[in-house]
MARTIVEX-806704 format. One line per 5 residues: number of its first residue (from 1); their letters; for each residue x, y, z of N, C-alpha, C. Coordinates in steps of 0.02 Angstrom, whole numbers. Last residue first. Layout:
N
NUM	a	X/Y/Z/X/Y/Z/X/Y/Z; ...
end
This chain:
197
197	laeii	101/-629/718/142/-608/661/113/-547/627; 112/-679/877/71/-635/835/115/-608/779; 136/-842/932/169/-781/910/123/-742/863; 27/-904/1051/46/-908/981/77/-841/961; 16/-1000/1202/19/-936/1167/49/-947/1098
192	nitgi	-72/-1084/1321/-43/-1091/1255/-43/-1023/1222; -70/-1145/1483/-77/-1085/1442/-39/-1098/1376; -157/-1267/1571/-100/-1252/1528/-116/-1191/1485; -258/-1195/1705/-234/-1248/1661/-174/-1227/1621; -282/-1101/1795/-315/-1092/1730/-292/-1144/1680
187	dslvg	-316/-1112/1967/-278/-1136/1910/-317/-1120/1846; -301/-1089/2144/-332/-1075/2080/-286/-1095/2023; -340/-1136/2308/-293/-1141/2252/-330/-1130/2187; -465/-1125/2376/-411/-1078/2388/-363/-1077/2329; -554/-1220/2336/-581/-1159/2364/-529/-1105/2376
182	dsfti	-482/-1315/2272/-503/-1329/2341/-532/-1267/2375; -474/-1272/2139/-470/-1343/2153/-490/-1361/2225; -553/-1166/2034/-531/-1171/2103/-533/-1244/2122; -514/-1103/1877/-537/-1162/1914/-509/-1158/1985; -569/-973/1766/-524/-997/1818/-555/-1058/1852
177	gkids	-573/-915/1597/-598/-916/1665/-546/-945/1711; -569/-974/1461/-579/-904/1477/-612/-901/1545; -445/-1097/1421/-507/-1078/1453/-509/-1003/1466; -378/-1115/1254/-370/-1101/1326/-437/-1082/1357; -406/-1117/1121/-424/-1178/1158/-413/-1168/1234
172	idryy	-356/-1003/1065/-428/-1003/1080/-450/-1066/1117; -205/-944/1137/-238/-993/1095/-312/-997/1114; -166/-772/1146/-184/-833/1181/-219/-879/1132; -37/-700/1047/-108/-708/1061/-115/-770/1104; 111/-594/1065/74/-657/1062/-1/-647/1069
167	ritts	276/-549/1046/208/-524/1040/164/-585/1026; 414/-565/1150/371/-598/1101/302/-566/1103; 561/-471/1172/491/-483/1191/453/-515/1134; 704/-442/1221/679/-492/1173/608/-511/1194; 741/-365/1326/717/-329/1266/692/-377/1212
162	sklni	796/-447/1421/726/-425/1432/699/-385/1373; 907/-515/1302/883/-517/1372/811/-494/1376; 919/-411/1154/936/-469/1195/904/-462/1264; 900/-354/991/874/-352/1059/890/-417/1095; 1009/-278/882/984/-344/904/962/-336/977
157	snnsi	976/-134/779/1004/-166/838/970/-232/853; 1010/-121/605/962/-122/660/992/-158/720; 1072/-110/481/1104/-81/539/1055/-73/597; 933/-157/417/989/-118/394/1019/-80/453; 831/-289/368/862/-253/424/924/-218/397
152	nsvla	676/-332/292/745/-309/286/767/-278/352; 579/-467/360/585/-397/341/659/-380/335; 590/-594/397/525/-575/369/526/-503/343; 726/-705/378/703/-638/394/637/-622/360; 694/-878/417/718/-826/372/689/-758/391
147	pyinv	691/-918/596/679/-932/525/710/-877/482; 864/-929/621/803/-965/602/745/-928/633; 1026/-879/557/969/-873/602/912/-917/576; 1203/-864/552/1142/-897/528/1088/-893/581; 1308/-728/523/1274/-769/573/1212/-799/542
142	stngt	1465/-658/488/1403/-685/461/1373/-733/512; 1539/-509/547/1536/-581/548/1467/-603/523; 1654/-373/529/1588/-402/521/1593/-478/524; 1755/-282/649/1739/-308/582/1669/-335/580; 1846/-329/799/1809/-282/757/1798/-314/689
137	gnldv	1832/-415/959/1868/-391/900/1826/-342/861; 1694/-517/1004/1759/-488/1021/1797/-471/957; 1578/-584/980/1579/-512/966/1645/-479/982; 1530/-731/913/1585/-702/952/1592/-629/933; 1395/-824/914/1415/-759/886/1467/-729/933
132	dslvm	1361/-993/873/1388/-944/920/1409/-881/884; 1216/-1020/770/1286/-1032/786/1309/-978/835; 1085/-984/758/1102/-1054/744/1176/-1071/756; 969/-892/850/1037/-892/823/1059/-965/816; 800/-867/809/848/-904/848/916/-903/812
127	yiknh	681/-731/821/727/-774/783/772/-811/832; 522/-655/816/574/-685/857/615/-733/814; 459/-501/747/472/-573/741/529/-595/787; 436/-362/746/418/-402/805/437/-475/803; 562/-241/689/501/-281/683/494/-330/741
122	nsfki	675/-165/720/628/-138/671/566/-181/659; 763/-226/809/728/-166/831/675/-141/783; 745/-405/819/775/-345/791/732/-284/807; 780/-531/940/731/-492/902/767/-430/876; 824/-700/984/838/-629/976/779/-596/939
117	fygkp	868/-842/1080/816/-806/1043/832/-731/1043; 1003/-955/1058/976/-897/1093/924/-862/1049; 1064/-1053/986/1003/-1072/1021/970/-1014/1058; 1231/-1003/1022/1183/-1035/977/1123/-1059/1018; 1258/-850/1119/1265/-923/1106/1213/-949/1056
112	ilgsn	1350/-713/1096/1280/-732/1092/1281/-807/1074; 1481/-645/1194/1456/-700/1154/1380/-702/1155; 1591/-500/1194/1558/-557/1224/1531/-606/1173; 1554/-329/1145/1599/-385/1158/1558/-443/1186; 1554/-162/1076/1521/-223/1098/1573/-279/1106
107	gstks	1631/-55/1038/1578/-42/1087/1540/-104/1107; 1714/-88/938/1746/-82/1004/1693/-70/1058; 1612/-206/845/1645/-142/855/1678/-142/924; 1545/-305/723/1584/-308/785/1622/-242/790; 1390/-326/650/1448/-280/655/1480/-288/724
102	vtist	1329/-463/561/1333/-430/627/1397/-389/629; 1223/-507/436/1290/-482/449/1289/-442/513; 1129/-661/423/1134/-589/435/1208/-571/446; 1038/-782/337/1104/-761/359/1103/-685/367; 925/-814/275/936/-848/339/1005/-831/368
97	sgssg	817/-698/191/883/-726/203/886/-761/271; 697/-634/182/701/-700/152/767/-734/164; 766/-471/175/706/-512/186/713/-578/149; 939/-457/216/883/-448/169/826/-495/187; 1030/-370/346/1011/-429/308/950/-414/265
92	sanit	1130/-322/487/1099/-306/423/1083/-371/387; 1147/-265/658/1148/-317/606/1113/-291/543; 1231/-216/809/1192/-201/749/1201/-256/697; 1227/-201/979/1247/-247/926/1202/-234/866; 1290/-112/1113/1240/-112/1059/1267/-153/1001
87	glatl	1348/-211/1255/1349/-156/1207/1293/-162/1157; 1387/-386/1270/1380/-319/1299/1380/-268/1243; 1358/-559/1297/1360/-501/1251/1347/-436/1288; 1355/-679/1359/1398/-628/1390/1401/-564/1348; 1267/-825/1385/1263/-758/1355/1307/-710/1394
82	rdeit	1264/-945/1452/1322/-932/1410/1324/-861/1380; 1140/-948/1512/1198/-942/1556/1262/-927/1516; 1056/-974/1404/1057/-906/1433/1118/-896/1478; 1080/-1110/1390/1099/-1064/1336/1104/-994/1364; 1030/-1162/1508/1100/-1175/1492/1125/-1129/1436
77	kiqpm	892/-1113/1499/939/-1092/1551/1012/-1103/1532; 816/-1045/1357/838/-1107/1389/895/-1089/1436; 706/-905/1381/766/-934/1352/781/-1000/1389; 551/-826/1342/591/-870/1385/650/-900/1347; 530/-659/1300/536/-727/1271/579/-770/1317
72	vmtna	424/-560/1395/493/-577/1380/496/-649/1355; 271/-518/1309/308/-541/1368/379/-556/1347; 122/-436/1252/193/-451/1246/219/-478/1313; -32/-467/1162/7/-442/1218/80/-458/1206; -178/-440/1068/-108/-461/1068/-73/-428/1127
67	sdfna	-342/-485/1132/-292/-437/1108/-222/-467/1110; -432/-574/1187/-436/-561/1115/-381/-516/1088; -408/-579/1326/-403/-639/1286/-397/-625/1211; -420/-488/1427/-365/-478/1380/-358/-536/1331; -530/-528/1508/-528/-462/1477/-477/-455/1421
62	itnvl	-500/-663/1550/-562/-645/1516/-554/-580/1476; -376/-673/1605/-397/-727/1561/-461/-709/1523; -368/-557/1685/-326/-563/1626/-349/-618/1579; -462/-588/1788/-473/-530/1744/-432/-537/1679; -399/-702/1846/-466/-706/1818/-479/-649/1769
57	lnspd	-274/-648/1888/-278/-705/1843/-345/-709/1808; -313/-551/1979/-276/-532/1918/-282/-586/1866; -373/-637/2074/-413/-584/2041/-379/-561/1977; -274/-722/2125/-324/-749/2078/-366/-695/2043; -112/-696/2145/-173/-656/2152/-226/-680/2102
52	esvin	-14/-782/2118/-14/-753/2186/-79/-715/2198; -8/-929/2024/-39/-864/2034/-38/-843/2107; 100/-1004/1914/78/-1003/1984/52/-933/1997; 68/-1084/1755/90/-1028/1797/69/-1040/1869; 127/-1186/1619/81/-1172/1675/109/-1113/1713
47	fslew	141/-1181/1439/167/-1182/1507/111/-1175/1557; 193/-1166/1271/145/-1194/1318/178/-1199/1386; 211/-1070/1121/235/-1088/1188/178/-1116/1229; 264/-1057/956/208/-1072/1000/235/-1098/1066; 318/-955/823/334/-990/885/270/-999/925
42	rqanq	300/-982/646/284/-945/708/303/-989/767; 326/-964/470/344/-994/534/320/-950/590; 338/-1000/298/300/-966/352/317/-1002/417; 384/-1068/187/420/-1008/210/380/-967/259; 326/-1187/163/292/-1129/135/326/-1063/155
37	garqk	415/-1336/108/390/-1289/158/359/-1229/123; 411/-1504/58/413/-1434/37/383/-1391/92; 477/-1663/18/453/-1615/67/460/-1544/42; 469/-1827/-26/473/-1759/-53/441/-1713/-1; 549/-1983/-16/513/-1930/17/522/-1864/-20
32	klsit	524/-2127/-116/566/-2071/-96/521/-2018/-64; 448/-2230/-168/452/-2222/-95/503/-2171/-72; 419/-2225/-298/480/-2262/-280/495/-2257/-206; 312/-2140/-299/299/-2210/-314/359/-2254/-298; 341/-2033/-155/337/-2045/-226/323/-2120/-237
27	dadfm	255/-1962/-19/296/-2018/-43/286/-2025/-119; 262/-1799/54/231/-1848/10/281/-1903/-8; 222/-1661/148/263/-1721/147/227/-1772/104; 232/-1488/181/200/-1542/144/248/-1600/139; 224/-1389/326/265/-1426/278/223/-1480/245
22	pensn	224/-1246/429/187/-1292/387/232/-1324/333; 296/-1233/576/315/-1217/508/280/-1266/461; 312/-1190/734/260/-1213/689/277/-1187/619; 412/-1237/860/415/-1201/798/363/-1230/750; 384/-1223/1034/372/-1261/973/378/-1214/912
17	itlpa	428/-1248/1193/437/-1198/1140/434/-1237/1074; 361/-1278/1350/369/-1305/1282/375/-1247/1234; 413/-1300/1513/396/-1250/1462/409/-1282/1394; 364/-1379/1666/397/-1378/1601/369/-1325/1554; 402/-1228/1753/424/-1282/1708/376/-1340/1716
12	likeg	297/-1082/1761/325/-1143/1791/351/-1189/1736; 298/-907/1771/294/-966/1728/329/-1024/1763; 209/-797/1877/271/-835/1866/257/-897/1824; 116/-660/1811/117/-723/1848/178/-764/1828; 110/-551/1725/123/-539/1796/127/-602/1839
7	efyyt	95/-612/1600/44/-566/1626/49/-558/1702; 214/-719/1642/160/-713/1594/105/-672/1626; 390/-717/1668/323/-701/1690/275/-696/1631; 531/-813/1724/495/-776/1672/423/-768/1694; 683/-849/1796/613/-833/1810/585/-789/1754
2	am	779/-976/1711/773/-911/1744/699/-898/1755; 791/-1148/1740/763/-1095/1699/760/-1031/1740
end
C-alpha cells in the first residue's frame, strides 16, 4: 500500500474499505430470495495509525471529532500501480446513472484501472470505476461506476491521485482521547471514518 495519512499521521495496514448500502432481504413462501436496495451508499474505512507526535494525536481526537474533515482516499496498491492516466479528464452523466461518458482527447492518455476510486470536481462523493478506462485516442467512451451518480456531471473533471479526497466524519464509537501503553507508546485504537454525504 502506498503511504496515506489521517490527520497528519501515517495509516497502517490492514485497511478496511467497506461499502455501506442498506438492503432489504426476505424469503418468500417458496424460499426464493427477494432483495431491494434504497439507492443510498457511503464508504466506511477502518485502520490504525502510527503517531510521531502524541500531542497532535490527542488534540485531533478531541477537538476535531465533531467536524467533517478530508483526507486522500486510500487506493489498493496493485490497482494504483496500474494507473497511468495523464492530463485533464472530463466526464458527463445524469444523476442516478451508473454509467458516465468520458471524453478522450489529445490532452489526456493512459489508463484508469478498474477498482480505482475517483471523485468529480462538482461534488464530494467518492466513486469506484468498474472497468478499465483506456484514455488513448480520441472520442468518447462509456464507463461504469459504483455507486450511481448523486448529482449531474456535465464536462466535469475527474479527480485522481491526491485530488481524490474523501470528506468524512469520525465514527462516534471511536475513543475521544489517547491510550499510553507503556508511558511512551500511544495509541487511539482502530479509527473508523464514515463518508460525509
